[in-house]
C-alpha positions, 0 to 999 in steps of 0.5 A: 564486398571484401572491402565492406566487410573489412570496413565493418570489422574496423567499425565494430569493436567485437570484444567491447560488444561481447563485454557489454552483452555479458554485463547486460546478461549479468544485470538481467539475472540480477533483475530476475532474481530481485523480481522473484524475491519481491514476488515471494515476499508479497506472496508471503504477506498476502498469506498472512491476510488469512489470519484475521482472527489472530490479528483481531485478538492481538488488537483486542489485547493491546486495547485492553492493555491501554484500557480501551474497551471498544465493544463496551463503549459503542452500544452506549453511544447516543443515537442521533440523527444527522448533523443537519437535523440537529438543532444548534444551541447558541450561548444564551440557550436559544435553539437555532431552527432552520427555515425550510431548506433542502 
């Protein structure tokens, strides 16, 4: 048994393993800190979703600045059926009508 222990001590480089373990611990701590920072950042972003009214106000302000009035134009949009139900007008002013179908 003493010979086996002596061979094992020669095969295992204790200072190298200690250094490797210290580096692993250091990198593990860095990883945990980055994970915590990213989690905090995500939490901060998610809290901002409660400000939908403020976001809508800002979007409307920008649209007003560039001259787009969504609320005023949408009600004036023509009410049409589906495209498949609409007649197609050819160049000669003739209307193409589908036969049967489904």
